DRENDO-1510 file (C-alpha; in Angstrom, 1 decimal, always signed):
<recs>
REC; n; res; u; v; w
REC; 1; MET; -60.5; +17.4; -10.5 .
REC; 2; HIS; -61.1; +13.6; -10.2 .
REC; 3; GLN; -57.8; +12.9; -12.1 .
REC; 4; THR; -55.9; +15.3; -9.8 .
REC; 5; GLY; -57.2; +13.6; -6.7 .
REC; 6; ARG; -56.2; +10.2; -8.1 .
REC; 7; SER; -52.7; +11.5; -8.9 .
REC; 8; VAL; -52.2; +12.8; -5.4 .
REC; 9; LEU; -53.3; +9.5; -3.9 .
REC; 10; ILE; -50.9; +7.6; -6.1 .
REC; 11; ALA; -48.1; +10.0; -5.2 .
REC; 12; VAL; -48.8; +9.6; -1.5 .
REC; 13; ARG; -48.9; +5.8; -1.8 .
REC; 14; LEU; -45.5; +5.8; -3.6 .
REC; 15; MET; -44.0; +8.1; -1.0 .
REC; 16; LEU; -45.2; +5.8; +1.8 .
REC; 17; VAL; -43.8; +2.7; +0.0 .
REC; 18; PHE; -40.4; +4.4; -0.7 .
REC; 19; MET; -40.3; +5.7; +2.9 .
REC; 20; VAL; -40.7; +2.2; +4.2 .
REC; 21; VAL; -38.3; +0.6; +1.7 .
REC; 22; LEU; -35.6; +3.3; +1.8 .
REC; 23; GLY; -36.1; +4.7; +5.3 .
REC; 24; VAL; -36.7; +1.4; +7.2 .
REC; 25; ALA; -36.0; -1.8; +5.3 .
REC; 26; TYR; -32.8; -0.7; +3.5 .
REC; 27; PRO; -31.1; +0.7; +6.6 .
REC; 28; LEU; -32.0; -2.4; +8.6 .
REC; 29; LEU; -30.7; -4.7; +5.9 .
REC; 30; VAL; -27.3; -2.8; +5.7 .
REC; 31; THR; -27.0; -2.7; +9.5 .
REC; 32; GLY; -27.7; -6.4; +9.7 .
REC; 33; ILE; -25.1; -7.2; +7.0 .
REC; 34; GLY; -22.6; -5.0; +8.8 .
REC; 35; GLN; -23.2; -6.6; +12.2 .
REC; 36; ALA; -23.1; -10.1; +10.8 .
REC; 37; LEU; -20.1; -9.8; +8.5 .
REC; 38; PHE; -18.1; -6.9; +10.0 .
REC; 39; HIS; -19.2; -6.7; +13.6 .
REC; 40; SER; -16.0; -5.0; +15.0 .
REC; 41; LYS; -15.7; -2.5; +12.2 .
REC; 42; ALA; -19.5; -1.7; +12.2 .
REC; 43; ASN; -19.2; -0.9; +15.9 .
REC; 44; GLY; -16.2; +1.5; +15.6 .
REC; 45; SER; -13.3; -1.0; +15.9 .
REC; 46; MET; -13.3; -0.7; +19.6 .
REC; 47; ILE; -10.3; -2.0; +21.6 .
REC; 48; GLN; -10.7; -3.7; +25.0 .
REC; 49; ASN; -8.1; -4.4; +27.6 .
REC; 50; GLY; -7.6; -7.8; +29.4 .
REC; 51; LYS; -10.4; -6.9; +31.8 .
REC; 52; GLY; -12.9; -6.4; +29.0 .
REC; 53; GLU; -13.0; -2.6; +29.4 .
REC; 54; THR; -13.2; -0.5; +26.3 .
REC; 55; VAL; -10.1; +1.7; +26.2 .
REC; 56; GLY; -10.4; +3.3; +22.7 .
REC; 57; SER; -10.8; +2.6; +19.0 .
REC; 58; ALA; -8.2; +1.2; +16.6 .
REC; 59; LEU; -9.2; +4.0; +14.3 .
REC; 60; ILE; -8.5; +7.0; +16.5 .
REC; 61; GLY; -5.1; +7.9; +18.0 .
REC; 62; GLN; -4.5; +8.8; +21.6 .
REC; 63; SER; -2.1; +10.9; +23.5 .
REC; 64; PHE; +0.4; +9.0; +25.7 .
REC; 65; SER; +1.6; +11.9; +27.9 .
REC; 66; ASP; +1.4; +13.1; +31.4 .
REC; 67; SER; -0.8; +15.9; +32.7 .
REC; 68; GLN; +1.7; +18.5; +31.6 .
REC; 69; GLY; +1.7; +17.1; +28.1 .
REC; 70; ASN; +5.2; +15.5; +28.3 .
REC; 71; PRO; +5.5; +12.2; +26.4 .
REC; 72; LEU; +5.7; +9.1; +28.6 .
REC; 73; PRO; +8.9; +7.2; +27.9 .
REC; 74; GLN; +7.3; +3.8; +28.5 .
REC; 75; TYR; +4.9; +4.3; +25.6 .
REC; 76; PHE; +5.3; +4.5; +21.8 .
REC; 77; GLN; +4.4; +8.0; +20.8 .
REC; 78; PRO; +1.9; +8.8; +18.0 .
REC; 79; ARG; +2.1; +11.4; +15.3 .
REC; 80; PRO; +1.5; +15.0; +16.5 .
REC; 81; SER; -2.2; +16.1; +16.5 .
REC; 82; VAL; -3.4; +19.6; +15.9 .
REC; 83; VAL; -6.7; +18.7; +17.7 .
REC; 84; ASP; -5.2; +16.7; +20.6 .
REC; 85; TYR; -6.9; +13.5; +19.3 .
REC; 86; ASP; -10.4; +15.0; +19.9 .
REC; 87; ALA; -12.7; +13.2; +17.4 .
REC; 88; ALA; -15.3; +15.9; +17.8 .
REC; 89; ASP; -12.8; +18.5; +16.5 .
REC; 90; SER; -11.1; +16.5; +13.7 .
REC; 91; GLY; -8.9; +18.5; +11.3 .
REC; 92; GLY; -5.5; +19.7; +10.4 .
REC; 93; SER; -3.7; +23.0; +10.7 .
REC; 94; ASN; -4.1; +23.9; +7.0 .
REC; 95; GLN; -0.6; +25.4; +7.1 .
REC; 96; GLY; +1.2; +25.2; +3.8 .
REC; 97; PRO; +4.8; +23.7; +3.5 .
REC; 98; GLU; +6.4; +27.2; +3.5 .
REC; 99; ASN; +4.4; +28.5; +6.5 .
REC; 100; PRO; +7.0; +29.8; +9.0 .
REC; 101; ASN; +5.0; +28.6; +11.9 .
REC; 102; LEU; +4.8; +25.1; +10.5 .
REC; 103; ILE; +8.6; +25.1; +9.7 .
REC; 104; ALA; +9.3; +26.2; +13.3 .
REC; 105; ASP; +7.0; +23.5; +14.7 .
REC; 106; ILE; +8.7; +20.8; +12.6 .
REC; 107; THR; +12.2; +22.0; +13.5 .
REC; 108; GLN; +11.3; +22.0; +17.2 .
REC; 109; ARG; +9.6; +18.6; +17.1 .
REC; 110; LYS; +12.5; +17.0; +15.3 .
REC; 111; ALA; +15.0; +18.2; +17.9 .
REC; 112; GLU; +12.7; +17.1; +20.8 .
REC; 113; ILE; +12.0; +13.7; +19.3 .
REC; 114; ALA; +15.6; +13.0; +18.5 .
REC; 115; ALA; +16.6; +13.9; +22.1 .
REC; 116; PHE; +13.8; +11.9; +23.6 .
REC; 117; ASN; +14.7; +8.8; +21.7 .
REC; 118; GLY; +18.4; +9.2; +21.8 .
REC; 119; VAL; +18.8; +9.3; +18.0 .
REC; 120; SER; +20.2; +11.7; +15.4 .
REC; 121; GLU; +17.8; +14.3; +14.0 .
REC; 122; SER; +18.4; +12.8; +10.6 .
REC; 123; ASP; +16.9; +9.5; +11.8 .
REC; 124; VAL; +13.5; +11.2; +12.7 .
REC; 125; PRO; +11.0; +10.3; +10.0 .
REC; 126; PRO; +8.5; +12.8; +8.5 .
REC; 127; ASP; +5.4; +11.4; +10.2 .
REC; 128; ALA; +7.0; +11.9; +13.6 .
REC; 129; VAL; +7.0; +15.7; +13.1 .
REC; 130; THR; +3.9; +16.3; +11.0 .
REC; 131; ALA; +0.3; +15.9; +12.0 .
REC; 132; SER; -2.2; +14.0; +9.8 .
REC; 133; GLY; -5.0; +15.8; +8.0 .
REC; 134; SER; -7.5; +14.5; +10.5 .
REC; 135; GLY; -5.4; +14.8; +13.7 .
REC; 136; LEU; -6.6; +11.4; +14.7 .
REC; 137; ASP; -4.3; +9.0; +12.9 .
REC; 138; PRO; -3.7; +5.9; +15.1 .
REC; 139; ASP; -0.8; +4.7; +13.0 .
REC; 140; ILE; +2.9; +5.6; +12.7 .
REC; 141; SER; +5.4; +4.5; +10.1 .
REC; 142; ALA; +7.7; +1.5; +10.8 .
REC; 143; ALA; +10.6; +3.9; +10.8 .
REC; 144; TYR; +9.1; +6.0; +13.6 .
REC; 145; ALA; +8.4; +2.9; +15.6 .
REC; 146; ALA; +11.9; +1.6; +15.1 .
REC; 147; ILE; +13.5; +4.7; +16.7 .
REC; 148; GLN; +11.3; +4.3; +19.8 .
REC; 149; ILE; +12.1; +0.6; +20.5 .
REC; 150; ASN; +15.2; +1.1; +22.6 .
REC; 151; ARG; +13.6; +3.9; +24.7 .
REC; 152; VAL; +10.4; +1.8; +25.4 .
REC; 153; ALA; +12.4; -1.3; +26.2 .
REC; 154; THR; +14.6; +0.6; +28.7 .
REC; 155; ALA; +11.7; +2.4; +30.3 .
REC; 156; ARG; +9.8; -0.9; +30.8 .
REC; 157; GLY; +12.8; -3.1; +31.7 .
REC; 158; LEU; +12.1; -5.3; +28.7 .
REC; 159; SER; +14.5; -6.7; +26.2 .
REC; 160; VAL; +14.8; -5.0; +22.8 .
REC; 161; ASP; +13.8; -8.4; +21.2 .
REC; 162; GLU; +10.5; -8.5; +23.2 .
REC; 163; VAL; +9.6; -5.0; +22.1 .
REC; 164; GLU; +10.6; -5.6; +18.5 .
REC; 165; ALA; +8.4; -8.7; +18.5 .
REC; 166; LEU; +5.4; -6.7; +19.7 .
REC; 167; VAL; +6.0; -4.0; +17.1 .
REC; 168; ALA; +6.1; -6.7; +14.4 .
REC; 169; LYS; +2.8; -8.1; +15.7 .
REC; 170; TYR; +1.1; -4.7; +15.4 .
REC; 171; THR; +2.6; -3.8; +12.1 .
REC; 172; SER; +0.2; -3.8; +9.1 .
REC; 173; ARG; +1.6; -4.2; +5.5 .
REC; 174; PRO; +0.2; -2.2; +2.6 .
REC; 175; ASP; -3.3; -3.2; +1.6 .
REC; 176; LEU; -3.3; -5.7; -1.3 .
REC; 177; GLY; +0.5; -5.5; -1.1 .
REC; 178; PHE; +0.8; -2.0; -2.7 .
REC; 179; ILE; -1.9; +0.4; -1.4 .
REC; 180; GLY; -0.5; +2.6; +1.4 .
REC; 181; GLU; +2.6; +2.0; +3.5 .
REC; 182; THR; +3.7; -0.3; +6.3 .
REC; 183; ARG; +2.3; +1.1; +9.5 .
REC; 184; VAL; +2.1; +0.4; +13.2 .
REC; 185; ASN; -1.0; +0.9; +15.3 .
REC; 186; VAL; +0.2; +2.8; +18.4 .
REC; 187; VAL; -3.0; +2.4; +20.5 .
REC; 188; LYS; -3.0; -1.4; +20.0 .
REC; 189; LEU; +0.8; -1.7; +20.5 .
REC; 190; ASN; +0.7; +0.4; +23.8 .
REC; 191; LEU; -2.2; -1.7; +25.1 .
REC; 192; ALA; -0.2; -4.9; +24.4 .
REC; 193; LEU; +2.7; -3.4; +26.3 .
REC; 194; ASP; +0.5; -2.7; +29.3 .
REC; 195; GLU; -0.9; -6.2; +29.2 .
REC; 196; LEU; +2.6; -7.6; +29.1 .
REC; 197; GLY; +3.2; -6.1; +32.5 .
</recs>
């Protein structure tokens, strides 16, 4: 009986030590390192406008449309989102490539995007008509950004060169030069356009 009581006491002491180490010290250490070395990323990569107001996250796409859901011509448009960019409801449609509803949606989107941007349907890239798996993708391909430049420049009364320069500024190359694709952050780009005036 004495041995059992001693074993229980040792187990309780070990549990308390590991609770403090793994439940308090380790999380505080990791949080401190994150805040010190990766402050922006550790806090959600929040984006602020020129007034210092938080307007979103660089990691979550946003809709740039009017109250009826029509895309606004003065903004670059993101990829479609099955969840309307609601981070609480992240997810895709789970429709396979031969699903008739998906095929109809893609066909309709391609025609609408081509007409909206004044380009041929063959110029509309795949990411313009397909939603990401999360429905929250903040980035578009360089090809999708390119077909929107003339429309945005015209709608804002800017030169094509000015808009192209902003697109170039918010274009990220593949990580390590080969992981992923060249991409443009739509949220940052549209905020920069607003700041331009």
